[in-house]
C-alpha positions as CSV (number, residue, x, y, z in Angstrom):
1,M,40.9,61.2,62.6
2,P,42.4,57.8,63.4
3,C,42.7,55.8,60.3
4,A,40.3,52.9,60.3
5,G,41.3,49.6,58.7
6,P,39.6,48.1,55.7
7,L,36.3,46.4,55.7
8,T,35.7,43.6,53.1
9,G,32.5,43.2,51.2
10,R,30.2,45.8,52.6
11,A,29.9,49.6,52.9
12,R,30.7,51.5,56.0
13,S,30.6,55.1,57.1
14,I,33.7,56.8,58.6
15,P,33.0,60.1,60.3
16,V,35.8,62.3,59.1
17,G,35.0,65.1,61.5
18,T,32.2,65.4,64.1
19,R,29.3,64.9,61.7
20,T,28.0,61.6,60.3
21,C,25.4,61.0,57.6
22,N,23.4,57.9,56.9
23,F,23.4,57.6,53.1
24,P,20.4,55.5,51.7
25,L,22.0,52.7,49.6
26,I,20.3,50.7,46.9
27,D,21.2,47.0,46.7
28,S,23.8,47.3,43.9
29,M,23.7,43.6,43.0
30,E,19.9,43.7,42.4
31,L,20.3,46.9,40.4
32,R,23.0,45.2,38.2
33,H,20.8,42.2,37.7
34,L,18.0,44.4,36.5
35,R,20.3,46.3,34.1
36,T,21.6,43.0,32.8
37,F,18.1,41.7,32.2
38,I,17.0,44.9,30.3
39,T,20.1,44.6,28.0
40,V,19.3,40.9,27.3
41,A,15.6,41.8,26.7
42,E,16.7,44.5,24.2
43,T,19.1,42.2,22.3
44,L,17.5,38.8,22.9
45,N,21.0,37.5,22.4
46,I,23.2,36.4,25.3
47,S,26.6,36.9,23.5
48,E,25.6,40.4,22.3
49,A,24.3,41.4,25.7
50,A,27.5,40.1,27.3
51,R,29.6,42.1,24.8
52,R,27.6,45.3,25.6
53,L,27.9,44.8,29.3
54,R,31.5,43.7,29.1
55,V,30.9,40.6,31.2
56,T,31.3,36.9,30.5
57,Q,28.3,34.9,29.3
58,P,28.4,32.6,32.4
59,A,28.3,35.7,34.7
60,L,25.4,37.2,32.7
61,R,23.4,33.9,32.9
62,R,23.9,33.8,36.6
63,H,22.5,37.3,36.9
64,I,19.4,36.3,34.9
65,H,19.0,33.1,36.9
66,T,19.2,35.1,40.2
67,L,16.6,37.5,38.9
68,E,14.3,34.7,37.8
69,H,14.7,33.2,41.3
70,V,13.7,36.6,42.9
71,V,10.7,37.0,40.5
72,G,9.6,33.4,40.8
73,H,9.0,32.8,37.1
74,P,11.1,32.3,33.9
75,L,11.9,35.5,32.0
76,F,13.0,34.0,28.7
77,V,12.4,30.9,26.6
78,R,15.0,29.7,24.1
79,R,13.8,29.2,20.5
80,R,15.8,28.1,17.4
81,N,16.1,31.7,16.2
82,G,17.1,33.1,19.6
83,L,15.5,34.1,22.9
84,R,12.0,35.2,23.5
85,L,10.5,37.0,26.4
86,T,7.9,35.2,28.5
87,P,4.8,37.3,29.6
88,T,6.6,37.8,32.9
89,G,9.7,38.9,31.1
90,V,7.7,41.4,29.0
91,A,6.1,42.9,32.1
92,L,9.5,43.1,33.9
93,R,11.1,44.7,30.8
94,D,8.5,47.4,30.6
95,D,8.3,48.1,34.3
96,G,12.0,47.6,34.9
97,A,13.0,50.1,32.2
98,K,10.7,52.6,33.9
99,A,12.2,51.9,37.3
100,L,15.8,52.2,36.0
101,S,14.9,55.5,34.2
102,A,13.3,56.8,37.4
103,F,16.4,55.8,39.4
104,D,18.8,57.4,37.0
105,E,16.7,60.6,37.0
106,A,16.6,60.7,40.8
107,L,20.4,60.2,40.8
108,R,20.9,63.1,38.4
109,S,18.6,65.3,40.4
110,A,20.4,64.4,43.7
111,R,23.7,65.2,42.1
112,G,22.4,68.5,40.8
113,A,21.2,69.4,44.3
114,G,24.6,68.6,45.7
115,S,27.2,71.2,46.4
116,T,30.8,71.5,47.6
117,D,29.3,71.3,51.1
118,A,27.9,67.7,50.6
119,T,28.5,65.7,53.7
120,V,29.2,62.3,52.2
121,V,31.9,61.0,49.8
122,R,31.6,57.4,48.7
123,L,35.0,55.7,48.1
124,G,35.7,52.2,46.8
125,Y,39.0,50.3,46.6
126,Y,40.1,46.8,45.7
127,G,42.4,45.4,48.3
128,I,44.2,45.7,51.6
129,S,47.6,46.1,49.8
130,V,46.5,49.4,48.2
131,W,44.9,50.4,51.5
132,A,48.2,50.0,53.3
133,N,50.4,51.5,50.6
134,L,48.5,54.5,49.4
135,L,44.9,54.8,50.5
136,A,45.4,55.2,54.2
137,P,47.8,58.2,53.7
138,A,45.4,59.8,51.2
139,V,42.5,59.4,53.6
140,E,44.4,60.9,56.5
141,K,45.2,64.0,54.4
142,F,41.7,64.2,53.1
143,A,40.4,64.1,56.7
144,R,42.5,67.1,57.7
145,K,41.4,69.1,54.6
146,Y,37.6,68.2,55.0
147,P,37.0,67.6,58.7
148,H,33.2,68.0,58.3
149,L,32.8,65.2,55.8
150,T,31.9,61.6,56.2
151,L,33.6,59.0,54.1
152,N,31.6,55.9,53.1
153,M,34.1,53.1,52.1
154,V,33.7,49.7,50.5
155,E,36.3,47.1,49.5
156,Q,35.5,44.8,46.6
157,S,36.8,43.6,43.2
158,S,37.5,46.3,40.7
159,V,34.9,45.0,38.2
160,Y,32.2,45.6,40.8
161,L,33.7,49.0,41.7
162,A,33.5,50.0,38.1
163,A,29.8,48.9,38.0
164,D,29.1,50.9,41.1
165,L,30.7,54.0,39.5
166,R,28.6,53.4,36.4
167,E,25.4,53.2,38.5
168,G,26.3,56.3,40.5
169,L,26.8,54.4,43.8
170,L,30.4,55.6,44.2
171,D,32.0,59.0,43.8
172,V,35.6,57.8,43.5
173,A,37.3,54.4,43.3
174,L,40.7,52.9,43.0
175,L,40.8,50.3,40.2
176,A,43.4,47.5,39.5
177,T,44.7,46.5,36.1
178,G,41.8,45.4,33.9
179,D,39.4,46.2,31.1
180,Y,36.4,48.1,32.5
181,G,35.5,50.0,29.3
182,R,34.6,53.7,29.2
183,I,32.3,54.6,32.0
184,P,29.9,57.4,31.0
185,G,30.1,60.4,33.4
186,V,33.3,59.1,35.0
187,V,36.9,60.4,34.6
188,T,39.5,57.6,34.8
189,E,43.2,58.5,35.2
190,L,46.3,56.4,35.4
191,A,47.6,56.8,38.9
192,C,50.7,54.7,38.6
193,T,52.2,51.5,37.3
194,V,54.1,49.1,39.5
195,P,56.1,46.0,38.6
196,A,54.4,42.6,38.9
197,V,56.0,40.0,41.2
198,A,55.8,36.2,41.0
199,V,54.2,34.6,44.0
200,V,55.2,31.0,44.8
201,A,54.7,28.5,47.7
202,A,57.4,28.6,50.4
203,N,58.6,25.2,49.3
204,H,58.5,25.9,45.5
205,R,61.6,25.2,43.4
206,L,62.0,29.0,42.8
207,A,61.3,30.1,46.3
208,K,64.9,30.8,47.2
209,K,65.5,33.1,44.3
210,R,65.4,36.8,44.7
211,V,64.9,37.6,41.0
212,I,63.8,35.4,38.1
213,A,63.4,36.0,34.4
214,L,60.0,35.7,32.8
215,E,61.2,32.7,30.9
216,D,61.6,30.9,34.3
217,L,57.8,30.7,34.3
218,K,57.6,29.0,30.9
219,D,56.8,25.6,32.3
220,E,54.9,26.8,35.3
221,E,51.1,26.7,35.8
222,I,50.0,30.3,36.3
223,I,46.9,30.8,38.5
224,G,44.9,33.9,38.5
225,F,41.6,35.7,39.1
226,R,38.6,34.6,37.2
227,H,37.7,36.6,34.0
228,Q,34.4,37.9,35.5
229,D,36.2,39.3,38.5
230,A,39.2,40.7,36.7
231,P,38.4,41.2,33.0
232,G,41.6,41.9,30.9
233,R,43.9,41.7,33.9
234,Y,46.3,39.3,32.3
235,R,46.3,40.7,28.7
236,G,49.6,42.5,29.2
237,F,51.3,39.5,30.9
238,I,50.3,37.2,28.1
239,A,51.6,39.7,25.4
240,T,54.9,40.1,27.3
241,C,55.3,36.3,27.5
242,R,54.6,35.9,23.8
243,E,57.3,38.5,23.1
244,A,59.6,36.3,25.2
245,G,58.8,33.3,23.0
246,F,56.1,31.4,24.9
247,T,52.5,31.4,25.8
248,P,51.8,31.1,29.5
249,K,49.4,28.3,30.8
250,I,46.9,30.2,32.9
251,S,44.2,28.7,35.1
252,Y,41.6,31.2,36.4
253,V,40.8,29.8,39.9
254,A,40.1,32.7,42.3
255,S,37.8,35.6,42.9
256,I,39.6,37.3,45.8
257,L,43.2,37.6,46.9
258,P,43.1,35.2,50.0
259,E,41.6,32.6,47.7
260,L,44.5,33.1,45.2
261,T,47.2,33.0,47.9
262,M,45.7,29.9,49.4
263,A,45.8,28.2,46.0
264,V,49.5,29.2,45.8
265,T,50.3,27.6,49.2
266,K,48.6,24.4,47.9
267,Q,51.1,24.5,45.0
268,M,48.3,24.8,42.4
269,G,50.6,27.2,40.6
270,V,52.4,30.5,40.5
271,A,50.5,33.7,40.8
272,L,51.3,37.2,39.5
273,L,50.5,40.2,41.7
274,S,51.3,43.8,42.0
275,S,54.5,44.5,44.0
276,F,52.2,46.4,46.4
277,A,51.0,43.0,47.7
278,N,54.5,42.3,49.0
279,T,54.1,44.8,51.8
280,V,51.2,42.8,53.4
281,P,52.0,39.6,55.2
282,H,50.9,36.4,53.3
283,P,51.9,33.3,55.3
284,G,53.2,30.4,53.3
285,V,54.1,32.3,50.1
286,V,57.2,34.0,48.7
287,F,57.3,37.1,46.5
288,I,60.0,37.1,43.7
289,K,60.9,40.1,41.5
290,L,60.9,39.7,37.7
291,K,63.9,40.8,35.7
292,A,63.5,44.0,33.6
293,P,61.5,44.8,31.6
294,G,59.1,42.7,33.7
295,V,55.3,43.1,33.6
296,P,53.9,46.5,34.6
297,M,50.6,46.6,36.4
298,A,48.4,49.7,36.3
299,V,46.5,51.4,39.1
300,H,43.7,53.8,38.1
301,V,41.7,56.4,40.0
302,A,38.2,56.9,38.6
303,Y,35.8,59.6,39.8
304,S,32.5,61.2,38.9
305,E,33.0,64.1,36.5
306,R,30.1,65.9,38.3
307,G,31.7,65.3,41.7
308,S,32.2,68.0,44.3
309,A,35.4,69.8,45.0
310,A,35.9,67.3,47.8
311,V,35.6,64.3,45.4
312,R,38.1,65.9,43.0
313,S,40.5,66.6,45.9
314,L,40.3,63.0,47.2
315,A,41.1,61.7,43.7
316,E,44.1,64.0,43.4
317,L,45.4,62.9,46.8
318,M,45.0,59.2,45.8
319,I,46.9,59.8,42.6
320,A,49.7,61.6,44.4
321,E,50.0,58.9,47.0
322,A,49.9,56.2,44.4
323,R,52.8,57.7,42.5
324,R,54.7,58.1,45.8
325,A,54.0,54.4,46.7
326,A,55.0,53.3,43.2
327,K,58.4,55.0,43.5
328,A,59.0,53.4,46.9
329,A,58.0,49.9,45.5
330,E,60.4,50.3,42.6
331,A,63.3,51.3,44.9
332,A,62.6,48.4,47.3
């Protein structure tokens, strides 16, 4: 099979052999909105619901507002002692809980009916840099091993991939450094760690340096991905900086990689990315190595524990290619 390039923001089917299969997809964003609402309806507390769902409170409120827009009526009213459900909210809570239960049961039934001969494997990944470095070789090997299968692929932020794994919409996914919590029914394995690199504008004062110390970033504005799109991504970086004697100044300005690199070119600050990103052209920016010990960034492979032999095989291939790519990046 010729290796197709990545597709951003939507699912696609790749015929691995001669057969294709149209997999009926549920709008995962609407499903997430409903799950969010049910959790808020159970707790009647925004902060507690956000903690349970491991999302920020602004992101949770956006989900509720979107759902209220779809329904056409308010779902909650705010009182001194907390939230209260409106009559519409009570109806949606009762019917929505039944709908989610029915969906989960249908999903379990479908999984149970599956076999090692299932024709579709659903794969998610988080960026073109991991596609180029490790995913394309893994997919090529998988195609040779399972020529009768179709691979449905989607590229999006890791936090949404984790949510899709939780909801049973993906079989296997590649996740970037972050805090996604334990996902019931999903096995998560550390595939590799790679060193972080500093990303600066081509005319930045550090741009001509090949290697810098972490302390060189002490007075720099660090720009990164927003919390709701990359929860916990910068925890290790902050801890390493504090060990070096300073606390970094971080502004969370971007949701996707092109948005972040554009902010770098505008000299809004210095970004921190996995060294895998260095293998993909990014006009107007320069990648600079960090002196040891640097900042390690993890790559995880997560897959359904009830997945078929093909799903487990794809996960193993992704882990093997990730470790190969990490060694190559370290040696570069």
